[in-house]
N, C-alpha and C positions, 0 to 999 in steps of 0.2 A: 717822642711818638707813640709808647705803651702807656703813658699817663690819658692821654686822649683814650685810646682803643676802649680802657677800662673804665673812662667816664662814659662811654657811646652803650656800654652795656647793660642790662637789666639780669636781676637774678629771679627767677621761676622754680614753682615748689609745684611738682607731677601732681594733677588730683586725683590720680590714681593709685601710685606705689608713694608720694612722698619726697619724691629723688630730688633734688637740686641741681640745679644747671644755669648757667649764664646765656642771654641771648641778647642777639642785640636788639636796641630799642626800636628802629622801625620793622622789627620781624610783626607779619599777622598770625603766625600759626605756627608750629614744632613739632617736634619730635622727643616723646621722652626717652632718653639715653637708655636709659633701665629696663623700662616693659615695653620700649616702643609704641606707647598709645601717642595717637595722635589727639593734637589739643590747639583751641586758638588763643589768644593773648590778647583780652581785654582790657584798658586800662593798665598795664602791666601787671596781669596777670593771669595765670595760667587755668583756662577755664575748655571743658568738655563736655560743648553742646547736646553732642550727636553720639552718647555714651551706646555702645554697642554691648551686644552679650557675648561672652568670649566663650570659647568652648573649654575652656582652663580653669582650673583652681588654685588657688592659692595656700601654699603649702607652708605653714612657719614653725620656726625651729624652738621645739619648745625646750624651756630653761628649766634646768634643776635646781633642786636646793645649793647641790654641794660648788655646784659651778658660782663663780662671782660674779659680780652683775659688771655691765660693759661701763665704761664711761660713759656721762653724757657728754663731757666735749667733743667724741669722734664721731662722723658724722654716720648716721646709721641707713645700714646696704639696704635694698630694695629688696621682697624677698624672692626668691627663686619661683618662674612659674612653669610647671611643667603637662603634661597634659595627662590626664585618668585614663587608665586602659582597664578593660572591663575582666576583673577575677573569675576564675573559676566559681568559687562560690557563687558569683552571682549571676551568671551564665544556669538555666533549669536544666538539667539533665534528665532524662528520660530514665528509669528503671530498667536494665535490660530482662529480657522474658525466658531468657536461659542462660545459667551460670557456666561459664567452660572452665574447667580446670585451669589454674597458674604454672604447674606444672609438666612436664613429659611424662607419659605413662609406657611401663615397658612390656611386654609381651614376654613370656618365658617357651622356648621349644624345644623338645629334646628328641636328636635326628642321633640315629645310628646309622655309620657307615661303614663299611668290611669289621662288623662285629665290635665297633668301639662307639659310645654315646658321646655326642657333641650338644652342649648346650648351645642356643640359636637364640638371641632377643632382635624383637625389635618395638622402635619406640616410635611413640605418636604423640604429637603436639595436637594441640587443641584445635590446628586447622587440617589436621590431617586425618586418616579413617583407616580401623585396621583390618583387613578384608574375614568377609569372615568365612569360615570354616564350612560353605555348604558347596552343592552343586554350582558348575558352570552356571547351569539351566535356571536356578533360582538365586545368585547373584545379584546385588543390586548394581554393580557393578558394571554388568554385564546388557541390562535393560537398556534402552534408548534414554535420551533425555526428554525433558518436558519440552510439546512443543516441535520435535524434531519430526520430518518425514520420514514414513518406514516405505519405502516401496515392497507393493504388494499385488499379488495377480489372483485376487480374488474379483468377483464382481459385488457389487456396489447394491446392499440391500435396498427395495423401495422406501422411498421417506414414507412418514408415518404422520399424519394430522391430530394435533397436539391439539385442537379446538374442545372445548366443551362439547358434551352431547346435543345440549338445545340450539347453541348456533351451527352444528353439522346438519340438524333436523331446518333449520327456517333459511341457512346457504348452504347445498350440499359440496359446491366447490366441483371443478373441475377435478377427472381423474388424474391421474400421477400420466406423466410423460416420458416417455420410452424414445434415448437418443443415445447416439454415439458420438467419441470426440473425435474432433476435426485432427487432431495429433496425431495418436496412437490407435483410434480406430473401437477402443474399448467402449462396449455398452453399458449404461447407465441407468438410472431412474432419476427423475425432477421430480418437484411438485408442479400440479397444471398451471395455477398462477402465478410459478416466477417466472420472470424477467432474465435473470443468467443464473449461470451454473459454473462449478468444476468439478474436472475429470476426476475420481478418484486413484485414478493409477496414474496420473503424470502431472497431475495438478493443473492443468490447462484451463484458461480462462473460455467459457464458453457462452455465447448470447442466445437466449431466449427470446427477442423480441421479436414482433411482427411489423411488416413493413408495407406500404401503400404507396406507392409511386404513382405522382400526376405531376411531375415535373420533368423537363429535362435531367437526367442524371447519368455519372458519368466518374463514380466510383467504385473502387467492391464493396460488394456486402458478403458478409459474410454471419449466418447465425443461422440454427436450429428452427428458429422463428418461420412463419409464411409469406412470402414475397408476395405481392399481388400489384403488377404494372395495369393501371387505368388507361383510360382510350387515350385522354391525353397528357398520358405518360410516354416516357422510353427509357431507354438502357442502352447507351450505343459505348463498347472499347473497355468493359470492365466483368469483372467475373464475380455470378452468380452463388451460391454457396450458402442452401436455404432448406427447409423442409416440403413442404408444398410449394410452387409458383404456378401464377396463372397470369396471361396474357393475353391484353384486352386491347395494347398499345403495341410498339414497338420494341423487337429486342434485337439487340446485332453484341453477339460477343457469349462466353463463356459461360457454362450453366452445368452447376452438380448439386441435385437432387435428391434427396433420401427418400422423401414421396413420387408427388405426381408431376409430373411435368404436364400443364393443363395449356394449351396455343388454341384460340379464338379469331385471330387477327389474321394478316398476310404479315409477312416480314422473312428477312434471311440471316439466319442465322451462323456466323462468320466461326464462331469457335468449337469448341470442343463441347457434346452435350452427352450427359451421364445422370441417367434416372434410373426410380425402379417404377414408373407408370407411365407412359407416355400415350397422351390423348390430343388428337388434330379434332378438334370441333367443327361442326358442319357451315360449310363455307369459308371456310381456313383456306391459306396458299402459303407454304413456306418451304424454305428451300433449305435446306441444311448442305453445306461445301465442306463438310469435316462429318465420318462416320459417329451413328449415334448408336448408345450404346443402353440399353434399357430391359428390364424382365420381363416387362409385357408390352405391348402396344396396341393399338386401338387407333385405326384412323377412318374420319367420315370426311375427309376433305381432299385436299390435293397438295402432294408432299414430292417434292424431289431431292435424293440423297438414298445413301445407303443407311439400312437400318440393320443393328445388328441384335436379336433379344435370344437372352438363354428361356425365353419360356413360349408362350402362342403369340401372335400378330395375328388381329383380327381386320379386315376391312370391311369394310360398312358398304350398304347400296350405294351410299354415294362416292365413295373412295377412290381416288385416280393418285397411283403409285407408279414412280420413274424412278429406277436402282434398285441395284441390288439387295433380297432381302437375305437375309442369315436366322435363321429359326428351329424349334425343335417341331413346332407345328404351325401352321397356315389356316386358316379359316376365313375361308372368299363366301361372302352372302351376294346372291341374285343384285347383278346391275353393279359389282364393282370391277374397277380395270384394274389388272397392272401388267406393266411394260418393264419389263429388264429379268435379271438371273435371280435364281431362286434355290439358294443352298441350304440342305437337310441337316442342320449336324446335332448332334445326340446333347443331353442332361452336362453331359460331364466337361463337356469341350466349354473352354475361354470363350 
């Protein structure tokens, strides 16, 4: 049985490393047991048709003159295959800009306590610093790090235009815009062409973009720009915080304006209204369900509601006011009508 097995086996030589091994006569391909290279068997010979590039390199043992030569009768062992690893010499290294000391430095101080002098030593490594003997106000350790936010109560300086002189003559640009922060109420200035800014005191984001509403809008608007509601536009169930607000369409929500609130259409305002100047144009009919707070008010239409002004209230000749008026001064022109109570307050009253 053993003779039949040997008779049906052939001896093959690896085309890569030269290793010899026996395979069955019916085999079509095999793998070298030394270098693990796959080869095909054609006419009882090992052929490597798909020769691939291996990320390995052969390392052959160097024979010295003192070592005796190996016997030719012994079977040649395949070379060892190892992966090449890049050495430190092959990798380009950048020269350090500043050389740090490789040893620790020592600082000696003499301190006198109870009439005795004691030496104290302070050690510093290349990654530590020795504190300078200066005032705390000038010590770099007490200075804020770069990029850190430092709260301050100072008002911001007006922004400067850094454009060339000839460009300022061709395009003067808009004057600086003075506004206040929504969060902390701090006043500051921004460029007239800016679309957004940041409060210098609390760091809050402030939009300076203006809007024109010509559709049904029901989302909150918060900007220091101007908002204009066109005839086909409407805002319902939302709060509007802006600089100037002009209402030509419909408005039913809360309003907070740092500038003028101009109403030129009919409507019912459900929320609270806070503004600097209130202007009701001719032919407008407005109903305020909550008290209106303003600095000054000028009415030339029909108004139902309570108005409280820290300044003057002016009723034009076509004005019709129904409700309580709290003001420091009331100006009623010929033809104006008012039905309700009038309460005169001082300028310092809230």
